[in-house]
C-alpha positions as CSV (number, residue, x, y, z in Angstrom):
1,X,212.5,115.7,37.0
2,X,210.2,118.7,37.0
3,X,211.9,122.0,37.9
4,X,210.2,123.6,41.0
5,X,209.9,127.3,41.5
6,X,207.2,128.0,44.1
7,X,206.4,129.3,47.6
8,X,205.5,126.6,50.1
9,X,203.2,127.6,52.9
10,X,202.4,125.2,55.8
11,X,199.8,126.5,58.3
12,X,200.0,124.9,61.7
13,X,197.9,125.2,64.8
14,X,200.0,128.1,66.2
15,X,202.6,128.8,63.6
16,X,203.0,129.1,59.8
17,X,206.1,127.9,58.0
18,X,206.9,129.5,54.6
19,X,209.7,128.6,52.2
20,X,210.8,129.5,48.7
21,X,211.9,126.8,46.3
22,X,214.1,128.0,43.4
23,X,215.2,125.4,40.9
24,X,214.2,122.6,43.3
25,X,216.2,124.0,46.2
26,X,214.8,125.5,49.4
27,X,216.6,128.9,49.5
28,X,214.5,131.0,52.0
29,X,212.3,130.0,54.9
30,X,210.8,131.4,58.0
31,X,208.4,130.5,60.9
32,X,205.8,133.0,62.0
33,X,203.1,133.1,64.7
34,X,199.6,132.8,63.2
35,X,198.2,135.6,65.3
36,X,200.5,138.2,63.8
37,X,199.1,139.1,60.4
38,X,201.6,141.9,59.7
39,X,204.6,139.8,60.4
40,X,203.2,136.9,58.4
41,X,202.6,139.1,55.4
42,X,206.1,140.7,55.6
43,X,207.7,137.2,56.0
44,X,205.9,135.9,53.0
45,X,206.9,138.9,50.9
46,X,210.5,138.4,52.0
47,X,210.5,134.6,51.3
48,X,208.9,135.3,47.9
49,X,211.7,137.6,46.9
50,X,213.8,135.0,45.0
51,X,210.6,134.1,43.0
52,X,209.4,137.6,42.3
53,X,210.6,137.8,38.7
54,X,209.3,134.3,37.8
55,X,205.8,134.9,36.6
56,X,205.1,131.2,36.6
57,X,205.9,130.8,40.3
58,X,202.8,129.7,42.3
59,X,202.0,129.4,46.0
60,X,201.3,125.9,47.3
61,X,199.6,125.8,50.7
62,X,198.7,123.2,53.3
63,X,196.8,123.7,56.5
64,X,195.8,121.9,59.7
65,X,194.1,125.0,61.1
66,X,190.7,125.6,59.3
67,X,190.0,128.7,61.4
68,X,193.1,130.5,60.3
69,X,193.3,129.3,56.7
70,X,191.0,131.8,55.1
71,X,192.7,134.7,56.9
72,X,196.2,133.6,56.0
73,X,195.2,132.9,52.4
74,X,193.9,136.4,52.2
75,X,197.3,137.7,53.4
76,X,199.0,135.7,50.6
77,X,196.7,137.2,48.0
78,X,197.2,140.7,49.4
79,X,201.0,140.6,49.6
80,X,201.9,138.3,46.7
81,X,199.1,138.5,44.1
82,X,199.8,135.0,42.9
83,X,197.7,131.9,42.4
84,X,197.2,129.9,45.6
85,X,197.0,126.1,45.2
86,X,195.9,123.8,48.0
87,X,197.1,120.2,48.6
88,X,194.3,117.6,48.6
89,X,192.0,120.2,47.0
90,X,194.0,120.9,43.9
91,X,196.5,118.1,43.9
92,X,196.7,114.9,46.1
93,X,199.6,114.3,48.5
94,X,201.5,111.4,46.9
95,X,201.4,108.8,49.7
96,X,199.4,105.6,50.0
97,X,197.0,105.3,52.9
98,X,195.8,102.4,55.0
99,X,193.3,104.1,57.3
100,X,189.7,103.8,58.5
101,X,187.3,105.0,55.9
102,X,186.1,107.9,58.0
103,X,189.6,109.0,59.1
104,X,190.5,112.6,58.7
105,X,194.3,113.0,58.8
106,X,196.2,116.3,59.1
107,X,197.8,117.4,55.9
108,X,201.1,117.9,57.7
109,X,201.3,114.3,58.7
110,X,200.7,113.1,55.1
111,X,203.2,115.7,53.7
112,X,205.8,114.6,56.3
113,X,205.3,110.9,55.3
114,X,205.5,111.7,51.6
115,X,208.8,113.7,52.1
116,X,210.4,111.0,54.3
117,X,209.5,108.2,52.0
118,X,210.5,110.1,48.9
119,X,214.1,110.3,50.2
120,X,214.4,107.0,52.1
121,X,212.3,104.6,50.0
122,X,212.0,102.3,53.0
123,X,209.8,101.8,56.1
124,X,210.1,104.7,58.4
125,X,208.6,106.4,61.5
126,X,208.0,110.1,61.2
127,X,207.8,112.1,64.5
128,X,206.4,115.7,64.3
129,X,206.9,117.5,67.6
130,X,204.9,120.7,67.6
131,X,201.7,121.8,69.4
132,X,200.8,118.1,69.3
133,X,203.3,115.3,68.8
134,X,202.6,112.7,66.2
135,X,204.4,109.4,65.7
136,X,203.4,107.8,62.3
137,X,204.4,104.7,60.5
138,X,205.1,104.4,56.7
139,X,205.7,100.9,55.4
140,X,208.3,99.8,52.8
141,X,205.8,100.2,49.9
142,X,205.2,103.9,50.8
143,X,201.8,103.4,52.6
144,X,200.9,105.7,55.5
145,X,199.3,103.7,58.3
146,X,198.7,106.5,60.8
147,X,200.1,106.1,64.3
148,X,199.8,108.1,67.6
149,X,198.9,111.7,68.6
150,X,199.7,113.1,72.0
151,X,200.0,116.6,73.6
152,X,203.2,118.4,72.6
153,X,205.8,119.5,75.2
154,X,204.4,123.1,75.8
155,X,200.8,121.8,75.8
156,X,201.7,119.3,78.5
157,X,203.4,122.0,80.6
158,X,200.5,124.4,80.1
159,X,198.0,121.7,81.2
160,X,200.0,121.0,84.3
161,X,199.9,124.7,85.2
162,X,196.2,125.0,84.5
163,X,195.1,121.9,86.3
164,X,197.4,121.8,89.3
165,X,197.2,124.8,91.6
166,X,200.8,124.7,92.8
167,X,202.5,124.1,89.5
168,X,203.9,127.3,87.8
169,X,203.7,128.4,84.2
170,X,206.8,127.0,82.5
171,X,208.3,127.4,79.1
172,X,209.6,124.2,77.6
173,X,213.4,123.8,77.4
174,X,215.8,120.9,77.7
175,X,216.3,119.9,81.3
176,X,219.8,120.1,82.8
177,X,219.7,116.6,84.2
178,X,217.4,113.6,84.9
179,X,216.4,114.7,88.4
180,X,214.6,118.0,88.8
181,X,215.8,119.6,92.0
182,X,213.1,122.3,91.8
183,X,209.6,122.3,90.5
184,X,210.3,123.9,87.1
185,X,213.1,121.5,86.4
186,X,211.0,118.5,87.6
187,X,208.2,119.5,85.1
188,X,210.7,119.8,82.3
189,X,212.3,116.5,83.1
190,X,208.9,114.8,83.2
191,X,207.8,116.2,79.8
192,X,211.2,115.8,78.1
193,X,211.9,112.3,79.1
194,X,208.2,111.3,79.0
195,X,207.9,112.3,75.3
196,X,211.2,110.6,74.3
197,X,210.1,107.5,76.2
198,X,206.7,107.5,74.5
199,X,208.4,107.8,71.0
200,X,210.8,105.0,71.8
201,X,208.0,102.7,73.0
202,X,206.0,103.4,69.9
203,X,208.9,102.9,67.5
204,X,209.6,99.5,69.1
205,X,206.0,98.4,68.8
206,X,205.9,99.5,65.2
207,X,209.1,97.6,64.5
208,X,207.5,94.4,65.9
209,X,204.5,94.9,63.6
210,X,206.8,95.6,60.6
211,X,209.2,92.8,61.2
212,X,212.2,95.1,61.2
213,X,213.4,98.4,62.7
214,X,212.4,101.4,60.6
215,X,214.4,104.6,60.1
216,X,213.2,107.4,62.4
217,X,212.8,111.0,61.1
218,X,211.9,113.9,63.4
219,X,210.6,117.3,62.5
220,X,208.6,120.1,64.1
221,X,209.4,123.1,66.3
222,X,210.5,121.0,69.3
223,X,212.4,118.3,67.3
224,X,215.9,119.7,67.9
225,X,215.3,120.1,71.7
226,X,213.8,116.7,72.1
227,X,215.7,114.5,69.6
228,X,219.0,116.1,68.6
229,X,221.7,113.5,69.4
230,X,219.1,111.0,70.5
231,X,220.3,107.5,69.5
232,X,216.8,106.5,68.4
233,X,216.4,109.2,65.8
234,X,218.3,108.9,62.5
235,X,217.6,112.5,61.2
236,X,216.1,115.7,62.4
237,X,214.7,117.5,59.4
238,X,213.2,120.9,60.3
239,X,211.7,121.6,56.9
240,X,210.1,118.2,56.3
241,X,206.6,119.5,55.7
242,X,207.9,122.1,53.2
243,X,209.8,119.3,51.5
244,X,206.5,117.3,51.4
245,X,204.9,120.3,49.6
246,X,207.7,120.1,47.0
247,X,207.3,116.4,46.5
248,X,203.5,116.9,46.0
249,X,204.0,119.6,43.4
250,X,206.8,117.7,41.6
251,X,204.7,114.5,41.3
252,X,201.7,116.6,40.1
253,X,203.8,118.3,37.4
254,X,205.4,115.0,36.3
255,X,201.9,113.4,35.9
256,X,200.8,116.4,33.8
257,X,203.8,115.9,31.5
258,X,203.0,112.3,30.8
């Protein structure tokens, strides 16, 4: 197996996740708001510390945020002075795909699928709960079939506040019960149980198509709040996208060595 020493950078819609892999292990990681350039640069410098003496260490980046990519890549160049590689541009994400020809799929979804299948080697559903929530199916041969995209928890709450005059601005959190006895709790109950119910319905429909119940892996910023100790979900893996970057680099290096 190829030995990985690199900085993984995953640019999302509102946040960027960075992580240092040293000898194949994730040893340092952080999540930063995209709008805060100074904090992002400092976090990347801090995350890169274990790799600083390794002159061969590179930066591997993915992005689902075209508007922010160039700015963040400039921050990487400024603070780290290392080569920046991009998935799909410089190396393909190692996951099969059965999609419409014109389909454009977020790199995070493909990386999550690659990471999950690399470990499980079986059919699985990957749930990524962030700004949006995606529920994707990977078959037993390691082929990504796509799935569903819906508004994430905070986006749903923000939309309710913006479109309904009497509904307040609410920060997403796990509700204390199943019946909201005030407006804020009622909104949280609706979003929390609505998203969990949506995921369960989709997993059951995917299982019907697949002819068997797949493993369910959850990731993303809201994964713990939504799915920790939820009987449907087998694992919550906060660093799934970063692990997908590691799988991508490892496969590319192994192919080069053949």
